C-alpha positions as CSV (number, residue, x, y, z in Angstrom):
1,M,0.0,0.0,0.0
2,A,1.3,3.4,-0.9
3,D,2.2,5.9,1.8
4,Y,-0.6,8.4,2.5
5,T,1.9,11.3,2.2
6,A,5.5,12.0,1.3
7,I,5.7,14.8,3.8
8,N,5.7,13.8,7.4
9,D,7.1,17.1,8.6
10,P,5.5,20.1,6.9
11,S,7.8,22.5,8.8
12,A,10.6,21.4,6.4
13,F,8.6,23.3,3.6
14,F,6.5,25.9,5.4
15,Q,6.7,27.7,8.7
16,I,5.1,30.7,10.4
17,A,7.0,33.0,12.8
18,L,5.5,35.5,15.2
19,Y,7.8,38.2,16.6
20,S,7.9,41.6,18.2
21,G,9.6,44.6,16.7
22,T,12.6,46.1,18.5
23,G,13.4,49.1,16.3
24,S,16.9,47.7,15.9
25,Q,18.2,45.1,13.4
26,Q,17.4,41.6,14.6
27,S,17.3,38.0,13.5
28,I,14.1,35.9,13.6
29,T,14.6,32.2,14.2
30,N,12.0,29.6,13.3
31,D,10.7,27.1,15.9
32,G,9.6,24.2,13.7
33,N,10.8,20.6,13.8
34,S,13.0,21.3,10.8
35,D,15.3,24.2,10.0
36,L,13.9,26.3,7.2
37,Q,15.8,28.9,5.1
38,P,13.0,30.7,3.3
39,D,12.8,31.1,-0.5
40,W,9.6,33.2,-0.2
41,L,9.0,35.4,2.9
42,W,5.7,37.2,3.4
43,I,5.6,39.6,6.5
44,K,2.6,41.6,7.8
45,E,2.5,44.0,10.7
46,R,-0.4,42.7,12.9
47,D,-1.3,45.8,15.0
48,G,-0.7,48.5,12.4
49,T,-1.4,49.5,8.8
50,S,2.0,49.0,7.1
51,S,1.7,47.1,3.8
52,H,2.4,43.4,3.4
53,Q,6.1,42.8,2.5
54,L,7.0,40.0,0.1
55,V,10.6,39.0,-0.8
56,D,12.1,35.9,-2.3
57,S,15.4,34.2,-3.1
58,V,15.0,34.5,-6.9
59,R,14.5,38.3,-6.9
60,L,16.8,38.5,-3.8
61,Y,15.7,39.4,-0.3
62,Y,16.1,43.2,-0.7
63,N,13.7,43.5,-3.6
64,R,10.2,43.8,-2.1
65,L,6.7,43.7,-3.3
66,E,3.5,44.5,-1.5
67,S,0.4,42.2,-1.9
68,D,-2.0,45.1,-1.1
69,N,-1.1,47.4,-3.9
70,A,0.1,47.5,-7.5
71,S,3.4,49.3,-6.9
72,A,6.5,48.2,-8.8
73,E,9.2,46.3,-7.0
74,L,11.1,48.4,-4.4
75,D,14.9,48.5,-3.7
76,A,16.0,46.6,-6.8
77,G,19.7,46.2,-6.6
78,Q,20.1,48.4,-3.6
79,T,21.4,46.1,-0.8
80,G,22.3,49.1,1.3
81,A,19.2,51.2,0.7
82,T,17.9,53.0,3.7
83,N,14.4,51.6,3.2
84,Q,15.6,48.0,2.8
85,N,13.5,45.9,5.2
86,V,14.8,42.3,5.0
87,T,18.5,41.9,5.5
88,S,19.1,38.2,5.0
89,F,17.7,34.7,4.5
90,D,19.3,32.7,7.3
91,S,19.7,28.9,7.7
92,D,16.6,28.8,10.0
93,G,14.8,32.2,9.6
94,F,15.6,35.7,8.4
95,G,16.9,39.1,9.4
96,V,15.1,42.4,9.5
97,K,16.3,46.0,10.0
98,N,14.5,48.8,11.6
99,G,11.3,49.8,9.7
100,A,7.6,50.1,10.4
101,A,6.6,47.4,8.0
102,V,8.8,44.7,9.5
103,N,10.5,45.8,12.8
104,E,9.0,48.9,14.6
105,S,9.5,48.9,18.3
106,G,6.4,47.7,20.2
107,K,4.7,46.3,17.1
108,T,3.9,42.7,16.4
109,Y,4.5,40.8,13.2
110,V,3.7,37.5,11.4
111,A,6.0,36.0,8.8
112,W,4.8,33.2,6.5
113,Q,7.7,31.3,5.0
114,W,8.0,28.8,2.1
115,K,10.9,26.6,1.1
116,A,11.6,26.0,-2.6
117,G,15.3,25.1,-3.3
118,T,16.0,23.6,-6.8
119,T,17.1,26.4,-9.1
120,A,17.2,26.6,-12.9
121,S,17.2,29.2,-15.6
122,G,17.0,29.4,-19.4
123,T,14.8,30.5,-22.2
124,T,11.0,30.2,-22.3
125,G,9.2,28.3,-25.0
126,G,5.9,28.2,-26.9
127,S,4.6,30.9,-29.1
128,G,6.5,34.1,-29.8
129,T,10.0,35.1,-29.0
130,G,11.7,33.1,-26.3
131,K,12.6,35.1,-23.2
132,S,14.6,34.5,-20.1
133,Y,13.3,32.8,-17.0
134,S,14.7,31.6,-13.6
135,Y,13.0,29.6,-10.8
136,S,13.5,28.1,-7.4
137,A,11.2,25.1,-7.1
138,N,10.3,22.2,-4.8
139,T,8.9,19.1,-6.5
140,T,8.0,17.5,-3.1
141,S,5.9,20.4,-1.6
142,G,4.4,21.7,-4.9
143,F,5.7,25.3,-4.7
144,S,7.9,27.5,-6.9
145,V,9.0,31.1,-7.4
146,V,9.5,32.0,-11.1
147,T,10.8,35.1,-12.6
148,Y,10.4,35.6,-16.4
149,T,10.1,38.2,-19.2
150,G,6.9,38.5,-21.1
151,N,6.6,38.4,-24.9
152,A,2.9,39.6,-25.4
153,T,2.1,36.4,-27.4
154,A,-0.6,33.9,-26.6
155,G,0.8,30.5,-25.9
156,H,3.9,31.7,-24.2
157,L,5.2,28.8,-22.0
158,I,6.9,29.5,-18.7
159,P,8.7,26.6,-16.9
160,H,7.7,26.3,-13.2
161,G,9.9,23.5,-12.1
162,M,7.4,21.7,-9.8
163,S,6.8,18.6,-11.8
164,K,3.2,18.9,-10.8
165,V,0.3,20.8,-12.4
166,P,-0.2,24.2,-10.8
167,R,-3.7,24.8,-9.3
168,L,-3.0,28.4,-8.2
169,I,-0.6,31.1,-9.5
170,H,-0.1,34.7,-8.4
171,V,1.8,36.9,-10.9
172,K,3.1,40.4,-10.3
173,S,4.9,42.8,-12.6
174,R,8.2,43.8,-11.2
175,G,9.1,47.0,-13.1
176,D,5.7,48.8,-13.2
177,D,2.4,49.2,-11.5
178,N,0.5,46.4,-13.4
179,G,-1.1,44.7,-10.4
180,W,-1.2,41.2,-9.1
181,V,-3.0,38.7,-11.3
182,S,-4.2,35.4,-9.8
183,G,-5.4,32.3,-11.7
184,T,-6.8,29.1,-10.4
185,I,-8.2,25.8,-11.8
186,V,-11.2,26.1,-9.4
187,S,-12.7,29.3,-10.8
188,A,-15.9,29.0,-12.9
189,S,-14.0,29.1,-16.2
190,A,-10.8,27.8,-14.8
191,W,-7.7,29.4,-16.4
192,N,-9.9,31.6,-18.6
193,D,-10.7,33.5,-15.4
194,H,-8.5,35.6,-13.2
195,G,-8.7,37.7,-10.0
196,Y,-6.3,40.1,-8.3
197,L,-4.5,39.5,-5.1
198,Y,-4.3,43.2,-4.3
199,L,-8.0,43.8,-4.9
200,N,-11.2,42.3,-3.6
201,N,-12.7,42.0,-7.1
202,A,-14.6,39.0,-8.1
203,F,-12.9,36.6,-10.5
204,G,-13.8,37.5,-14.0
205,T,-13.4,35.9,-17.5
206,D,-10.4,37.1,-19.5
207,A,-8.5,34.5,-21.5
208,N,-5.8,37.0,-22.2
209,Q,-4.1,36.5,-18.8
210,F,-3.6,32.7,-18.6
211,G,-6.1,31.3,-21.1
212,A,-5.0,27.7,-21.0
213,T,-4.5,24.9,-18.4
214,P,-0.9,24.5,-17.2
215,D,0.9,21.2,-17.2
216,S,3.5,19.6,-15.0
217,T,6.3,21.5,-16.9
218,N,4.9,24.9,-17.9
219,F,2.1,27.4,-17.2
220,R,0.7,29.2,-20.3
221,L,0.0,32.9,-20.9
222,G,-2.2,35.0,-23.1
223,T,-1.5,38.5,-24.4
224,G,-2.5,40.4,-21.3
225,T,-0.1,42.9,-19.9
226,G,-0.7,41.7,-16.4
227,T,1.0,38.4,-17.0
228,N,2.7,38.7,-20.4
229,G,3.5,42.4,-21.2
230,N,6.2,42.5,-23.9
231,N,9.7,42.6,-22.3
232,G,8.2,43.2,-18.9
233,T,9.7,41.3,-16.0
234,R,7.3,39.3,-13.8
235,V,7.4,37.1,-10.8
236,A,5.0,34.1,-10.3
237,Y,4.3,32.1,-7.1
238,C,3.0,28.7,-8.1
239,F,1.2,26.0,-6.0
240,A,0.1,22.5,-6.7
241,D,-1.8,19.9,-4.7
242,V,0.2,17.6,-2.5
243,Q,-1.6,14.9,-0.6
244,G,-1.3,15.4,3.2
245,Y,0.4,18.7,2.8
246,Q,-1.2,21.3,0.5
247,K,-4.6,21.7,-1.1
248,I,-6.1,24.3,-3.5
249,G,-9.8,23.9,-3.8
250,K,-13.3,25.4,-3.6
251,Y,-16.1,25.4,-1.1
252,V,-19.6,26.6,-1.4
253,G,-21.1,28.8,1.3
254,N,-24.3,27.9,3.1
255,G,-25.1,31.2,4.8
256,N,-25.3,29.5,8.2
257,A,-23.3,29.9,11.4
258,N,-22.9,26.1,11.2
259,G,-21.0,26.5,8.0
260,T,-19.4,24.3,5.4
261,F,-16.8,21.7,6.4
262,V,-13.8,21.7,4.0
263,Y,-11.8,18.5,3.8
264,C,-8.1,18.9,3.3
265,G,-6.6,15.6,4.3
266,F,-4.4,17.4,7.0
267,K,-4.5,19.7,10.0
268,P,-4.1,23.2,8.5
269,A,-1.4,25.6,9.6
270,Y,-2.4,28.2,7.1
271,V,-5.6,29.0,5.1
272,I,-6.2,31.8,2.7
273,A,-9.7,32.1,1.2
274,K,-11.4,34.3,-1.4
275,N,-15.0,34.7,-2.6
276,L,-14.8,34.0,-6.4
277,D,-18.2,35.4,-7.2
278,A,-18.2,38.8,-5.5
279,A,-16.0,41.7,-4.3
280,K,-14.8,40.3,-1.0
281,S,-11.3,40.2,0.5
282,W,-8.6,37.5,0.6
283,F,-8.7,36.3,4.2
284,I,-5.6,34.8,5.8
285,Y,-5.7,32.5,8.9
286,D,-3.0,30.5,10.7
287,N,-2.3,28.3,13.7
288,K,0.3,30.5,15.2
289,R,-1.8,33.7,15.7
290,D,-4.7,31.4,16.8
291,P,-3.5,28.2,18.3
292,F,-7.0,27.2,19.5
293,N,-10.5,27.1,17.9
294,P,-12.2,29.2,16.9
295,T,-9.7,30.9,14.7
296,V,-10.7,34.6,15.0
297,E,-7.6,36.6,14.0
298,K,-7.8,37.6,10.3
299,L,-5.5,39.5,8.0
300,R,-6.4,40.4,4.4
301,A,-3.9,40.1,1.6
302,D,-5.6,42.9,-0.4
303,T,-5.4,45.6,2.3
304,S,-2.8,46.9,4.7
305,A,-5.4,47.0,7.5
306,A,-4.4,45.7,10.9
307,E,-5.4,42.3,12.1
308,A,-9.1,41.9,12.9
309,T,-10.3,39.9,15.9
310,G,-14.0,40.2,15.8
311,T,-16.5,37.3,16.1
312,D,-17.4,37.3,12.4
313,K,-15.6,35.3,9.7
314,L,-14.6,32.5,12.1
315,I,-13.2,29.1,11.2
316,D,-12.3,26.0,13.2
317,M,-9.2,24.0,12.2
318,Y,-9.5,20.3,12.5
319,S,-7.3,17.3,12.1
320,N,-8.5,16.8,8.5
321,G,-9.6,20.2,7.3
322,F,-11.4,23.3,8.5
323,K,-15.0,24.4,9.1
324,I,-16.7,27.8,8.6
325,R,-18.2,29.0,11.8
326,T,-20.0,32.2,10.7
327,D,-22.9,33.3,8.7
328,D,-21.1,36.5,7.8
329,A,-22.1,37.6,4.2
330,E,-18.5,38.3,3.3
331,F,-17.2,34.9,4.2
332,N,-20.1,32.5,3.9
333,T,-22.8,33.7,1.5
334,S,-25.2,31.0,0.6
335,G,-24.5,29.5,-2.7
336,A,-21.3,31.5,-3.3
337,N,-18.1,29.8,-4.4
338,Y,-14.9,30.3,-2.4
339,L,-11.3,29.6,-3.4
340,F,-9.1,28.2,-0.6
341,H,-5.4,27.4,-0.3
342,A,-4.5,25.4,2.7
343,I,-1.1,24.2,4.0
344,A,-0.6,21.5,6.7
345,E,0.6,21.7,10.2
346,N,0.5,17.9,10.2
347,P,-0.7,15.3,7.7
348,F,-3.9,13.5,8.7
349,V,-1.9,10.3,8.7
350,T,1.9,10.1,8.3
351,S,3.7,7.7,6.0
352,T,4.2,5.4,9.0
353,G,0.5,5.3,9.9
354,V,0.5,7.8,12.8
355,P,-2.7,9.9,12.8
356,T,-2.6,13.6,13.8
357,T,-4.8,14.9,16.6
358,A,-7.4,17.7,16.6
359,R,-6.5,20.9,18.4
């Protein structure tokens, strides 16, 4: 009988760190079972309105983007810039310097961290002129960071390195204010649709952004400037399903405080969810900010707002998935379709047959 999962320790691939700002340069060390040097680091100030800070190992740690706006990449090539925020990717964490967005004295922060690892670069394929690409990818955990140059031609193929079919991709222009474009297989028209990570807009049909289903080697682009502007540089964060570790799927709201149960096949550490049909935010939950049920502390990828802790938009995290615990119209509209992306704290059952426990 095949193993239930190839990942017994999710902390080797994804970790969450909570820390307090000191106002002076400091190093943040992870506390998972495995050491993790991040290849993608996403930081948000919890008790303030500083923008989300996103850096990665392919663009380098000092080149930051912000999920809540369309601004171009900041600090490109300026390792000593006064407004540089992240100072290093360390063997088990990262460094930050003084700055409101990542390390203001008296403020609290959350840092979501992903491990990729295998790097490659070359020339893109498919239609139009081949352009440069580079990636850092993990075939085990179904995650990659890809940078590439667009060619404005439908059918442009971008290698992603995961050896798995992507189910969710977030793309951002690096050099200009073309905003974040998100595509997913679970939208109504699949890859003919797209949404925006930096906006709460409903997903809409536009085959010019992705326009075709990815495969285990490449994702495909249309002619849209958001994903494939001619000679424009882009970064893409790609995710695939991995049994017992990561799931990208859809649930349907029921409009009831006894909400939908969403099976994942693992105990979630992280959940981000978005209403596909209406203008609603991207809500982020995790097991570090809320170690007990119900999970009440919410951040939103599309706004710089501080963490919300109200009694609406609640979820419970279970040993095998999560359950909606609110009838709030923004998070559980009856009949509405919701995208979710969940990552494991523990698999439901390890490869040696050990089950996880509920919290």
